[in-house]
C-alpha positions as CSV (number, residue, x, y, z in Angstrom):
1,M,8.3,-6.4,-109.6
2,T,11.8,-5.6,-108.5
3,K,13.2,-7.0,-105.2
4,S,13.1,-3.7,-103.4
5,C,9.3,-3.2,-104.4
6,V,8.6,-6.7,-102.9
7,K,10.7,-5.9,-99.9
8,G,8.8,-2.7,-99.3
9,F,5.5,-4.4,-99.8
10,I,6.2,-7.0,-97.3
11,V,7.4,-4.6,-94.7
12,T,4.5,-2.3,-95.2
13,N,2.0,-5.3,-94.6
14,V,4.0,-6.5,-91.6
15,L,3.8,-2.9,-90.1
16,I,0.1,-2.5,-90.8
17,F,-0.5,-6.1,-89.3
18,F,1.4,-5.1,-86.0
19,R,-0.3,-1.7,-85.8
20,A,-3.7,-3.3,-85.9
21,L,-2.6,-6.3,-83.5
22,V,-4.6,-6.4,-80.2
23,L,-4.1,-9.6,-78.0
24,D,-7.4,-10.9,-76.5
25,P,-6.5,-11.9,-72.9
26,A,-9.0,-14.9,-73.1
27,A,-7.1,-16.2,-76.2
28,Q,-4.7,-19.0,-76.4
29,L,-2.0,-16.9,-77.9
30,Y,-2.0,-14.7,-74.9
31,Y,-2.0,-17.6,-72.5
32,R,1.1,-19.0,-74.4
33,W,2.9,-15.6,-74.0
34,L,2.2,-15.6,-70.2
35,A,3.8,-19.0,-70.0
36,I,6.9,-17.7,-71.9
37,I,7.3,-14.6,-69.7
38,S,6.6,-16.7,-66.6
39,L,9.5,-18.9,-67.3
40,A,11.7,-15.8,-67.6
41,I,10.3,-14.6,-64.2
42,L,10.9,-18.0,-62.7
43,Y,14.4,-17.9,-63.9
44,N,14.9,-14.6,-62.1
45,V,13.3,-15.6,-58.9
46,I,15.4,-18.8,-58.6
47,I,18.7,-17.9,-60.2
48,I,19.1,-14.3,-59.1
49,I,18.7,-15.3,-55.5
50,G,20.7,-18.4,-55.8
51,R,23.6,-16.6,-57.5
52,S,23.6,-13.9,-55.0
53,V,23.9,-16.2,-52.2
54,F,25.9,-19.1,-53.4
55,W,28.9,-17.4,-55.0
56,E,30.2,-20.6,-56.4
57,L,27.2,-20.9,-58.6
58,Q,27.7,-17.4,-59.9
59,N,31.4,-18.4,-60.8
60,L,30.4,-21.6,-62.4
61,C,29.7,-20.2,-65.7
62,P,29.2,-16.4,-65.7
63,R,29.0,-16.0,-69.4
64,M,25.9,-18.3,-69.7
65,W,24.3,-16.4,-66.7
66,Y,24.7,-13.0,-68.3
67,F,23.4,-14.4,-71.6
68,M,20.3,-15.7,-69.7
69,D,20.0,-12.5,-67.7
70,Y,20.0,-10.3,-70.8
71,L,17.6,-12.8,-72.7
72,C,15.2,-12.4,-69.7
73,D,15.7,-8.5,-69.9
74,I,14.7,-8.7,-73.7
75,L,11.6,-10.7,-72.9
76,Y,10.7,-8.3,-70.1
77,I,10.8,-5.3,-72.7
78,T,8.9,-7.3,-75.2
79,D,6.3,-8.0,-72.5
80,I,5.8,-4.3,-72.0
81,A,5.0,-4.0,-75.8
82,V,2.6,-7.1,-75.5
83,H,0.9,-5.4,-72.5
84,C,0.4,-2.2,-74.5
85,R,-1.4,-4.3,-77.1
86,T,-3.6,-6.4,-74.7
87,G,-7.2,-5.8,-74.8
88,Y,-9.5,-5.4,-71.7
89,L,-13.1,-5.5,-71.3
90,E,-15.1,-2.4,-70.9
91,Q,-19.0,-2.8,-70.5
92,G,-18.6,-6.4,-71.6
93,L,-16.8,-5.4,-75.0
94,L,-13.1,-6.0,-75.8
95,V,-11.3,-2.5,-76.1
96,R,-9.2,-2.5,-79.3
97,D,-8.4,1.2,-79.6
98,R,-4.6,1.4,-79.4
99,N,-4.6,4.7,-77.6
100,K,-7.0,3.4,-75.0
101,L,-5.0,0.4,-74.4
102,I,-1.7,2.4,-74.0
103,K,-3.5,4.8,-71.7
104,N,-5.0,2.0,-69.6
105,Y,-1.7,0.2,-69.3
106,T,0.6,3.1,-68.6
107,S,-1.8,4.4,-65.8
108,S,-1.9,1.0,-64.1
109,V,0.3,-0.3,-61.2
110,A,1.4,-3.1,-63.5
111,F,3.3,-0.5,-65.8
112,K,5.0,0.9,-62.8
113,L,6.3,-2.4,-61.6
114,D,7.2,-3.4,-65.3
115,I,9.3,-0.2,-65.6
116,L,11.0,-0.9,-62.1
117,S,11.8,-4.3,-63.1
118,I,13.8,-3.3,-66.3
119,F,15.5,-0.3,-64.6
120,P,19.2,-0.9,-65.7
121,T,20.6,-1.7,-62.3
122,D,23.3,-3.8,-64.1
123,L,25.1,-0.4,-64.4
124,F,26.1,-0.9,-60.8
125,Y,28.3,-3.8,-62.0
126,V,30.6,-0.9,-63.3
127,I,31.0,0.3,-59.6
128,I,31.0,-2.9,-57.7
129,G,32.4,-5.3,-60.3
130,T,31.0,-8.7,-61.2
131,S,33.4,-11.0,-59.4
132,C,32.0,-13.0,-56.5
133,E,34.8,-14.3,-54.5
134,C,33.8,-15.4,-51.0
135,K,31.4,-12.6,-50.3
136,V,27.7,-12.8,-49.6
137,P,25.6,-11.3,-51.2
138,C,27.2,-11.5,-54.5
139,S,27.1,-8.5,-56.9
140,V,24.2,-10.2,-58.9
141,I,22.0,-8.9,-56.2
142,V,21.7,-5.6,-58.2
143,R,19.4,-7.6,-60.5
144,L,16.9,-8.0,-57.6
145,N,14.6,-5.5,-59.2
146,R,13.7,-8.1,-61.8
147,L,11.5,-9.7,-59.2
148,F,8.9,-6.9,-59.4
149,R,7.5,-9.0,-62.4
150,F,6.1,-11.5,-60.0
151,P,2.5,-10.4,-60.3
152,R,2.7,-11.4,-64.1
153,M,3.6,-14.9,-63.2
154,S,0.8,-14.9,-60.7
155,E,-1.5,-14.0,-63.6
156,F,-0.2,-17.1,-65.5
157,F,-0.9,-19.4,-62.4
158,D,-4.4,-18.0,-62.1
159,R,-5.2,-18.7,-65.6
160,R,-3.8,-22.1,-65.3
161,R,-5.9,-22.8,-62.4
162,Q,-9.2,-21.5,-64.1
163,E,-8.3,-23.7,-67.0
164,L,-7.9,-26.8,-64.9
165,T,-10.9,-26.1,-62.9
166,S,-13.1,-25.7,-65.9
167,H,-11.9,-28.9,-67.4
168,M,-12.5,-31.0,-64.2
169,H,-16.1,-29.5,-64.0
170,S,-16.9,-30.2,-67.7
171,G,-15.6,-33.7,-67.8
């Protein structure tokens, strides 16, 4: 087989895998994803508010902040894709139909909050600038919409609490 045939075979199988992928919300993989997205949300809760009020913090290392900001944005966008592939229970059975999953998610309040949270408010930087010299709130306040993801972090905390409670009662 030629390299292009092998590459095409691999790409085709990867695409088939991701088309069929449905996350079970009770599975460990989903729980781990919630932990990752919760870290991104926690970063935004603490750092955006901190940087908007303490301009010295914003000026400390702006390149690192922007890198972390956009890394969290990428995680947020990825989370929308994950949410579209997360199953839900209907009459006690896990729904795996891709169209039903997408319809269920896009008609939910969570979807609207997720879209609001990734709305590109950073474009206001073009108008107001990014410098933070002795003014409060700092221009990073335009990223405050990222906090609309907070219910997702609450989902992680609820799952964690359930896990701890079940371990205490079983042992």
